[in-house]
C-alpha positions in Angstrom: -0.2 -0.1 -0.1 1.7 3.5 -1.0 2.2 5.6 2.4 1.5 9.1 2.9 4.0 11.8 1.9 6.0 13.4 4.6 6.8 16.6 4.4 10.1 18.1 4.1 9.9 21.3 3.8 8.3 23.7 7.0 5.4 25.6 6.5 7.8 28.9 7.1 10.6 27.8 4.5 8.0 27.1 2.0 6.5 30.3 1.9 9.9 31.7 1.2 10.3 29.7 -1.4 6.8 30.2 -2.6 8.0 33.8 -2.8 10.9 33.6 -4.5 9.1 31.7 -7.3 6.6 34.3 -7.5 8.7 36.8 -7.6 10.8 34.9 -10.6 7.8 34.0 -12.8 6.9 37.8 -12.7 9.5 39.4 -13.1 11.8 37.7 -15.0 9.9 35.1 -17.1 6.7 37.3 -17.6 8.5 40.4 -19.8 10.3 37.2 -22.1 6.6 35.6 -22.7 7.2 37.5 -26.6 10.7 36.0 -26.8 10.1 32.3 -25.4 7.6 32.7 -28.4 9.3 33.9 -30.8 12.6 32.0 -30.2 10.4 28.6 -29.6 13.0 28.2 -26.5 13.5 29.5 -22.8 16.8 31.6 -22.7 19.6 30.1 -21.1 20.0 32.7 -18.3 16.2 31.9 -17.2 17.1 27.9 -17.5 20.1 28.5 -15.1 18.0 31.2 -12.7 15.3 28.0 -12.3 18.6 25.2 -11.9 20.0 27.9 -9.0 16.4 28.1 -7.4 16.6 24.6 -7.3 13.8 24.1 -9.5 14.7 21.1 -11.2 14.1 18.7 -7.9 11.7 20.6 -6.5 9.7 17.5 -5.5 12.5 15.2 -5.1 13.4 14.2 -2.1 16.0 15.8 -0.2 18.0 12.9 0.3 18.5 12.8 -3.3 19.3 16.3 -3.2 16.0 17.8 -3.9 14.0 20.4 -2.0 11.8 17.6 -0.9 8.1 19.5 -1.3 4.9 17.4 -0.8 1.5 17.4 -3.2 0.3 20.1 -1.1 3.0 22.5 -1.9 3.7 21.1 -4.9 0.4 22.7 -6.6 0.8 25.8 -4.7 4.1 26.3 -6.9 2.2 25.0 -9.8 -0.2 27.9 -9.9 2.6 30.1 -9.4 4.5 28.6 -12.3 1.1 28.6 -14.5 1.0 32.1 -14.5 3.5 32.6 -17.4 4.8 31.0 -20.1 4.2 27.1 -19.5 7.5 26.7 -21.5 9.6 26.9 -18.4 7.9 24.8 -16.2 7.9 22.4 -19.0 11.9 22.2 -18.8 11.8 20.8 -15.5 8.2 19.1 -14.9 9.2 16.1 -16.0 12.3 15.8 -13.6 10.0 16.1 -10.8 6.6 15.2 -12.1 5.8 12.0 -14.2 9.7 10.7 -14.9 11.2 11.4 -11.7 8.2 10.5 -9.9 8.9 6.6 -11.1 12.1 6.8 -9.3 11.0 8.4 -6.3 8.1 5.8 -5.9 9.5 2.4 -7.5 13.4 2.7 -8.2 15.9 0.7 -6.5 18.1 2.8 -4.0 21.0 2.1 -6.1 19.2 3.4 -9.4 18.2 6.5 -7.3 21.4 7.1 -6.2 22.4 6.7 -9.5 20.4 9.2 -11.2 18.1 11.6 -8.9 21.1 13.6 -7.4 22.2 14.7 -11.2 18.2 15.0 -11.8 17.2 17.0 -9.1 20.7 19.4 -9.8 19.0 19.8 -13.8 22.1 18.3 -14.8 20.0 15.5 -16.0 16.9 15.8 -17.9 14.6 13.1 -17.7 11.9 12.3 -20.2 9.0 10.1 -19.9 8.4 7.7 -22.4 4.9 5.9 -22.6 3.2 7.0 -25.3 2.8 5.8 -28.6 0.9 6.0 -32.1 -1.0 3.6 -30.6 -1.4 3.9 -26.9 -1.9 7.1 -25.4 -4.1 8.0 -22.3 -4.4 3.7 -21.9 -0.9 2.8 -21.3 -2.7 -0.9 -21.8 -2.4 -0.6 -25.4 1.5 -0.3 -25.4 3.4 -2.2 -28.2 7.1 -1.4 -27.4 8.7 -4.1 -26.6 11.4 -5.1 -24.2 12.8 -8.8 -25.0 14.8 -10.7 -22.2 18.0 -12.1 -24.2 19.4 -15.1 -22.7 17.5 -17.4 -19.8 18.6 -16.3 -16.4 17.3 -13.5 -14.1 21.0 -11.9 -14.8 20.3 -11.3 -18.8 20.0 -8.0 -20.3 17.3 -6.9 -22.2 16.5 -5.6 -26.0 13.9 -2.9 -26.5 12.2 -1.9 -29.4 9.2 0.5 -30.4 8.0 4.0 -31.0 6.9 6.7 -28.3 5.6 9.9 -29.9 5.0 13.2 -28.4 7.4 12.9 -25.2 8.4 16.0 -23.5 11.7 17.4 -23.3 12.9 14.4 -25.7 15.3 16.7 -27.6 17.4 17.4 -24.9 16.9 14.5 -22.8 19.6 12.4 -21.3 17.5 9.9 -19.8 14.5 8.3 -20.9 12.0 6.5 -18.7 10.5 3.7 -20.9 7.7 1.6 -21.1 7.5 -1.6 -22.8 5.6 -4.8 -23.0 7.6 -7.8 -21.8 4.9 -10.4 -22.5 0.6 -9.9 -23.4 -1.0 -9.3 -20.3 -2.2 -12.1 -18.6 -4.1 -13.5 -14.8 -0.3 -12.4 -13.2 -0.6 -8.6 -14.8 -0.8 -6.2 -17.0 3.3 -7.4 -18.5 4.2 -3.9 -18.6 7.6 -3.3 -17.3 9.7 0.0 -17.0 13.3 1.2 -18.0 16.0 3.6 -17.6 17.5 4.5 -20.8 20.0 6.9 -21.1 19.7 8.9 -24.6 23.1 8.6 -25.9 22.3 4.4 -25.9 23.2 2.8 -29.2 19.5 2.5 -31.0 17.5 5.5 -29.3 16.6 8.3 -32.4 15.0 11.3 -31.5 12.8 12.8 -34.1 12.6 16.6 -35.3 10.9 18.5 -32.8 7.4 18.7 -33.1 5.3 22.5 -34.2 2.3 22.5 -31.8 -0.4 25.0 -31.6 0.9 26.5 -28.8 3.4 26.0 -25.7 6.0 27.2 -27.7 9.2 26.6 -26.0 8.2 23.3 -24.5 10.0 20.6 -26.6 8.2 17.4 -27.7 9.6 14.6 -30.3 9.2 10.9 -31.1 12.0 9.0 -30.2 12.6 5.7 -31.7 14.2 2.4 -30.1 15.7 0.0 -32.4 17.3 -2.9 -30.6 18.1 -1.0 -28.0 20.2 -2.9 -25.2 20.2 -2.3 -21.6 21.7 -4.4 -18.8 19.6 -5.8 -15.8 20.4 -3.0 -13.6 18.1 -0.7 -16.1 14.9 -2.2 -15.1 12.9 0.0 -12.4 12.5 -1.5 -9.0 14.1 -4.8 -10.5 10.9 -6.5 -11.5 8.8 -6.7 -14.7 5.6 -6.4 -13.2 6.3 -2.5 -11.7 5.9 -0.6 -15.1 1.9 -0.6 -15.6 1.2 0.4 -12.0 4.5 3.4 -11.8 2.8 4.2 -14.9 -0.9 4.8 -13.2 0.5 6.1 -10.4 3.0 8.7 -11.3 -0.1 9.8 -13.9 -2.6 10.1 -11.4 -0.3 12.3 -9.2 1.0 14.3 -12.3 -2.6 15.3 -12.7 -3.2 17.6 -9.3 0.0 19.1 -10.7 -1.2 19.8 -14.2 -4.6 21.0 -12.0 -2.7 23.3 -10.5 -1.3 24.6 -13.4 -4.8 24.9 -15.1 -5.6 27.0 -12.2 -2.5 29.7 -12.1 -3.0 29.8 -15.9 -6.5 30.7 -15.7 -5.7 33.4 -12.8 -3.6 35.0 -15.6 -6.4 35.3 -18.3 -8.5 36.2 -15.8 -6.0 39.6 -14.5 -5.6 40.1 -17.9 -9.3 40.3 -18.5 -10.1 42.5 -15.8 -7.0 45.2 -16.3 -8.4 45.4 -19.9 -12.2 46.0 -19.4 -11.1 48.7 -16.7 -9.0 50.3 -19.1 -10.5 50.0 -22.7 -13.4 52.2 -23.9 -16.5 51.7 -25.9 -18.8 54.8 -26.3 -16.8 56.7 -24.0 -17.0 54.6 -21.0 -14.8 51.2 -19.8 -16.1 48.0 -20.8 -15.7 47.0 -17.4 -18.7 49.0 -16.7 -20.9 47.3 -18.7 -22.9 44.3 -17.0 -22.8 41.5 -19.7 -18.5 41.9 -19.8 -19.3 41.7 -15.9 -21.0 38.8 -16.2 -17.9 37.1 -17.9 -15.7 38.4 -15.2 -17.5 36.9 -12.6 -17.7 33.3 -14.2 -14.2 33.2 -14.8 -13.5 34.4 -11.1 -15.5 31.4 -10.4 -13.9 28.9 -11.9 -10.5 30.0 -10.8 -11.8 30.1 -7.2 -13.3 26.9 -7.6 -10.8 24.9 -9.3 -8.1 26.4 -6.4 -10.3 25.0 -4.0 -11.0 21.6 -5.7 -6.9 21.3 -6.2 -5.8 21.7 -3.3 -8.3 19.4 -2.0 -7.0 16.8 -3.8 -3.8 17.6 -2.9 -4.7 16.9 0.6 -6.3 13.7 0.2 -3.0 12.4 -1.9 -0.7 13.8 0.6 -2.8 11.5 3.4 -3.1 8.4 1.0 -7.5 8.8 1.5 -8.0 9.6 -2.3 -5.5 8.7 -5.2 -8.0 7.8 -7.9 -10.6 9.8 -8.2 -9.9 12.8 -6.6 -6.6 13.5 -9.1 -8.9 12.7 -12.3 -12.2 15.0 -10.7 -9.5 17.9 -10.4 -7.6 17.3 -13.8 -11.1 17.5 -15.3 -12.4 20.5 -13.9 -9.4 22.6 -14.1 -8.2 21.8 -17.5 -11.8 22.4 -18.9 -11.9 25.6 -16.4 -9.0 27.1 -17.9 -10.0 26.8 -21.4 -13.6 28.6 -20.4 -11.6 31.1 -19.0 -9.1 31.9 -21.8 -12.0 31.5 -24.3 -14.1 34.3 -22.1 -10.6 36.4 -22.2 -10.1 36.8 -25.8 -14.5 37.5 -25.8 -14.1 40.4 -22.9 -10.7 41.8 -25.3 -12.7 41.5 -28.5 -10.7 42.0 -31.5 -7.6 43.1 -29.9 -7.9 39.3 -28.2 -7.5 37.6 -31.6 -4.0 39.4 -32.3 -0.5 38.0 -31.3 1.4 39.7 -28.9 -1.5 39.5 -26.6 -1.2 37.6 -23.5 -4.9 35.8 -23.9 -4.4 35.0 -27.3 -1.4 32.8 -26.3 -3.1 31.2 -23.1 -6.4 30.6 -25.4 -3.8 28.2 -27.4 -1.7 27.1 -24.3 -4.4 25.9 -22.6 -5.8 24.1 -24.8 -2.8 21.1 -24.4 -3.7 20.5 -20.9 -7.3 19.0 -21.9 -5.3 16.3 -23.4 -2.0 15.2 -21.7 -1.9 13.0 -18.4 -4.8 11.5 -19.7 -7.6 13.3 -21.7 -11.2 14.6 -20.4 -12.5 12.1 -21.7 -10.3 9.4 -19.9 -10.7 11.5 -16.2 -14.4 10.6 -16.8 -14.4 7.4 -17.3 -11.7 6.7 -14.0 -13.8 8.5 -12.1 -17.2 7.0 -13.2 -15.8 3.2 -12.9 -14.3 4.0 -9.7 -17.8 5.5 -8.2 -19.4 3.0 -9.5 -16.5 0.3 -8.3 -17.1 1.1 -4.8 -20.6 1.3 -4.7 -20.6 -2.4 -6.0 -18.2 -3.7 -3.2 
């Protein structure tokens, strides 16, 4: 059974971390959003600043070189990181989230000692290689194969397959690769997870994807062509950990993404309020018009509800009361809410909101992805509904 998370950072110390992060995002990152968008990359000095602040390892335990924030603290940080370009958070999101948490929760002590400290420092960027052309939100459908070389327990493995939309793949040093070792059977799904260095023979990273939004957050396809890895590459030392590791890491990540959505929705709201208070129509600020006020009210209500839901879902996770329904409910509501708030932001801005260089135009494109990764909204509904029925039947 998964144990409750134990915070390693006091409330007082965390408030200082939060204040520093807020200052960094608002004073250093926000003024350079257009540069990030135009160049499709986060400037090196911002990356170096994030490393110095410990952001590449904020959710990695202190034992392994990180800051050791629990999920309750993680979501507060995510709401600040979401306020500006999501490319910033994407730089270190996989180290702290879906990739790093697989190692934190399921790796052997030797594997943790080898990889977590350089991940926490930002010297190693890890990518979570799960999604495939034919297997996205449902990991059970993956086709990448890992074949044991030989018949003894000490044999190495050969990995072959194709992964798609892998975050940070173009700059990754390490891939956390999920592969099928056998067909699903009564003993389990037959999915294992491996540590594969990016420079291993047979690993090929495709061209950087051109996306609708989130410029500067890089994704790419990754192919594994008879990639040889040793026995020490099998995370947890057992074949049957992969599916559980994926589901646990994704569930935790869903609460983080929900918090990110709240942060970007807050930004869209703030931009909308500022515009409504200053832009005029017929000599009067448009914010004096009741229909505009109604849109602002809907934005504010969504943000407040999302923030409360995220905090509650994080609390339930940390105390190990609910790690199934609450993460999916938080991600479903908050990412859908962020889409509505961004849409209203464009509407409030009128024609200006459709113009490049205006914050709500970028936000409108950026938030669309939040409803797709870490499991689509449709998958979240299936998780929530099926678990409610299972609980009732028990």
